[in-house]
N, C-alpha and C positions, 0 to 999 in steps of 0.2 A: 482613261476612264470613260471612253465613248460607249463601250458595251454597257457599263453601269447606267449611264444616262439613258440609254435605250430602254432600260427597264425601270425608269423612275416611277412609273405608275405602280409597279409591284412594290417598290420600296415605300411609296406613299401609303400603300395598304398596310405595310408593317407599322409605319408611324401612326396610322389611325388606330390600329389595334392597341398600341402601347398607350396612346392618349386616352383611349376609352378605359383602359385598365386603371389609369390614375383617376379618372372621373368616377368610376364605379366603386373602387375600393378605398378604404381609409389609409391611403399611402400618399406620400408627398412627391414621389418621383419614381421613374422606372427607366430601364434601358434594355436593349436586346442586342445580343452578339452572336455571330456565327463563329464556330471553332472547329479545329481539328486536334486540339491539344493545347499545351501551355505555350507552344511556339507560334502556332497559326491561329490568329484570333482577329476578328474585325467587328467593331461596334457599328451596327446599322443605324441605331437611333437612340438618343437619350432625351428625356422629356425636359431636362433642365441642367444647369451647370454642375450641380452636386452629383446627379446621376452620372454625368460624363466624367467627373473627377473620380468617382468610385470605380468606373471601368478602366480609366487610365492608370490608376494605382494598381489594380489587379494585373493589368498587362505588364506594367513596369516591374512588378515584384514577382510575377509568375505564380501567384497564389491568391486565395480568397474564396468567398462562398460560391461565386460563379464557377470557378474551376472545380470546386468540390462537387457541386451539383452535376456538372458535366461528366466528371470522372466516375462518380458513384451512381449516376443516373437516378438520383433521388433528390427531392426538395431539401434545401438547407434552410431551416427556419430559426432565426435568431431574434426573439422578441425583445431582448434587452442587451444590446451590443456592448454598452459600457461595462456590464457585469459578466459578460460571457468570457469563458477562459480562452476560447478560440485557439485551442491547442493545435488544430490542423493548419492554421495560418496566422501565427503570432506576429510576424512582421507587418502583415496587412492590418491586423487588429490594432497595432500600435500606431501605424501611419494614419489610419482613418479617424483617430481620436481628434484630429484637427478639423474634421468636417462635422456639420450638424446632423449626425445620423444616430438615432436611438435604437432603431430596429432595421433588420435587413432580411429579405426573403428571396432566395434564389431557386429557380426551377429549370430543370433541363428541358430542352426542346428535343423530343425524341419520337420516333415511330418504329415500332418493332425493335430490331436489334441496333438500329441506327440512331446516334445522337448527333445533332447538327449544331447545337449551340445552347444558349441559356438566356433566361430573363432574370434581371435583378429588380426587385422592388425595395424601396426604402421609405421609412418614415422618420421624421425628426425626433419624435418622442417614442420611448419604448412602448410596446403593446403588442398583444397577439392579434392575429386574424381569427375571426370567429369561424365556426364550421361552414356556414353559408358563404362567408367571404373567401375562405380557402377553396371552396368548390368553384366559386366564380373565377378565382385566379387560375385554377387548373383549366377551366374552360377557355380562358384567354390564351393560356399556353398552347392548348391544342389548336386553337384558331391560328395563332402565329406560326405554328409548325406547318400547318396546311399551306399558309401563304408562302412560306419560305421554300417548301417543297415544290410549289408551283413555279417559283422563280428558278429553282435548280433545274427543273425539267424544261425550262424555256429554251430559247435558241441562242443563248450566249455561247460564243465560240470558245474552243479550247477546253478549259477546265471547268466550265459551267460558272455558277455564280461566284465560286471561290476565286477563280482566275480573274474575274473582273474586280471583285471587292478587295482582294489582297494587295492591289497596287497601292492602297493607302499606307501600307506598311513596307513599301518597297525599300525605303532607306534603312529600316531595321534589318531587312534581309541582306542588303548590300553591305552594311557595316559588319554583320555577322560573317559574311563571306570574306571580308577584308581581314578579320581576326583569324579566320581559318587559314588564309593564305600566309599571313605574316607570322603566326605563332604555331601553326600546325596542330591546332586544337580541333575538337569535334564541333559540330553545329550547336549541340546542346551546351557545351562549355563556352563557346563564343557568345551565345545569347546570355548565359549566366554571368559572364564577365561584364557585358553591357549593363545588365540589370543591377549587378552589384555596385558598379561604379556610379550608376545613376542614383541608387539609394544613398550611398555614402555622400554624394555631392548634393543631395536634395533636389535632383532634377528628374525629368521624365526620361524614359528610355528612348523616346522619339528624338528628344533634344540632343542626347548624347550620340545617337546614331547619326544625326545630321552633322555633328561636328567631326565624327570619324570619316564620313563620306566626303565632306568638303575639305578634309586634310587639316582642319583646325585642331584635331586631337589625334595623336598617334595611337595605333592599337596597343603599343607597348606601355603607354601612359595609363592604361586601364589597370595595370598591375600595381600601380603605386599606391 
């Protein structure tokens, strides 16, 4: 993580943007993640424990408003989460019922044809963002995108900011590789099995990955 620490000022700027977003808008928390799809995702900052849990759930399940915003390149606005059908991510919608989240708003971080991540905003009670508030949110998203692009274009060696940041998910990647080697499945299938086992056992995918890497859990036990 040395390369990441070298750029802590850049990441502090990201954190300041998200804190300002919470201060300016009628939301209770926010988070920002960089992504390359459902398999490669790293949370850079969460304003509070609930925001962090929302992100952790989405990564563990491989679905949610953040992924939808990233994939469709459009904001995902859910002003009344308990009443939403959430047909695009039913498992996440069920899992998040345990958290104090009444509304969630996800925005893609994009420039031109490139999408590099997403921002999630949540509020404990249902409610829309007004037109002015939505405009302010989009301005924050644009600012965060500029900051992240500045980090990407910095002097981090190798794969740029993703190469430095993705080490936080190293055990997930290692565990997926162990499933590939042991069971002859694809990377997508390996990660899906990690996520499925984690969901059934009520654990996070990071915890299951740790057990696989440390040999406390056999890859074959994930099929049980």
